[in-house]
N, C-alpha and C positions, 0 to 999 in steps of 0.2 A: 797939789796937788793934783794927783794921776790915778784913770783907775785904767785895769785892764780886765776886758771879759774873755778866758780863751775856751775854745770849743773845742773838741778833735771831733772829726768828722763821722757820721753816723756809720753804722753797720751798711760795708758794703757787700755787693754777691759777685762771687768767685766763678757765678756759671756762663759767663757767656768768654767767649774766647779773644779776649782784647788786651793790649799790653795795661800798666800797673796803672799809667796816667789815666785812662780812661775809662775802668770800672766802676759804675753805677751804683746807687742805693739799692738794698734790698729790701723788701716788704719789711722788717722788721726796721729796720734802718728811718726809712720814709717815716712808719710810725712812731720812731723815738724822737725824731727829728721834728714832727707837729707837737708830740705831746709836751718834749723839754720846753720848747718855746712859748706852749701857751702857759705854761705853766709859769714861764717867768714874766709873764705880763704882770704878776700881780707884785711883782718886785721896783715896776714902773722905772726899769734901766732908762737911763740917758746916755745916749751916742753918740759920736762928734762925726766918727768914722767906724767902716767895717773892709777889714782887708781879707784876705780869702786865696788860700794856693788854689791854681786855674785848675788843680785835678777834678774831674768830672763829680765823684763821692763829695770833696770838700764844699766846691760850688753850692752843688745844689742842698748840702744842709745848709749853707749861708742862705740861699735865697728861698728856702722855707722858715728859718730866722724872721729874716728881712721879712718877711710876708706878715706873720702872724705876731710880730713885734710893730709892726706899721713903721717899718726905718725906712728911709726915702731912700731910693734907688738911687740919688745923687751921691750918698754917703758910701757907696759898696766899690770894693776896686781889688780887681783880683791881683794877685799878683805869684810870678812862677818862683820866688825865689821862697816862697812858704813852701813848696814841696820839697820838705827839709824832713829829715829822719831826724840830724842827730842834734837841732837847733841849733847851729851855729847862725844860719842863714835867718831860721825866725828869730834870734836876738837881733842881729844886724838892722833886719826890715824894722824892727821897733823902734830901735835904736834910733833910725831913720825919720818917724813921722815928725810931722811938722808940730812944732810945742806950741800953737793953739789950739791942736788936738788933747781934751781933756780926759776922754770916757773913747775909748779904744776896744775894740772887740774883734778879735782872730780867728779863724776857722783853721782850722791847720792838722798836722798828722802827728802822731805817736814815732817814736819816742822825743821826737824831740818839744810836746807839749807837756808829757810828765818832769824831763829832764828840768824843761823852765820852771812849773810851778814850783818844784823842791830845789832849784838853785836862788830861785826871786820872792821867790813865799815863805812864810813864816811855820807851814804847816807839812810835814810828811808823807807825801801820796806815792802809795807801792805804783798805782796803774789810775792813768786817768783813763776812763774806758769809752767805748765808742761812743759820742752823744754827749759826755761829761764835759760841763762847764764849771768854770773854774775861778772865782775872781778877787783878784790882787788890787790891794790901793798901793800907790808908791807917795814917799813925801818928797818930790819933785817937782822941778817947775819944767824940765824938758827931758825928752825923752831918754836923749842921748845922756841924759846921769843917772841912766838907769841903775840901781842898787836893787837891795832887799826891801821885800816890801810887806803887807800885813797878807795875809791870806782870811778875807773876811765871808766868802759862801763858798760851797760847793753843791753841786745837784749832779747825782747821777741818776737813767732814764731808773734802774733799778729803785729808787727809791719812792717812785712815783707810780710802779706796779702793785 
């Protein structure tokens, strides 16, 4: 059994004159990342590995979650291939995760995140919002065998406001 915890990066700021990859979180993004990750504490999630896009907004979102959920930094890895919007690199990155990892947390971007949850989960979701969390369980032993799973949990920031 494998579990993936997918998190779309929190709201980013457009007021800085930087390339897309370097856009930081805005104030709402910082608040939402803290609020959502603190709420997830009650779920007692087990996490064996954390992968994140190396874009500033995704990396910062992941760092907030890691801190608030008290996940070891040793489990954190940046992956440039997760700076992906179509979903192809997201799927390939997940399929390459070592089979000893049972509980994987991934921070990425839309439309890749929404496309993934609709392709591999069993619940139709129009759009995973910024800082939205979706958890999917898979009845597989190896990530390379990724197939349709069961969407067991979703959490959007607006549900906590």
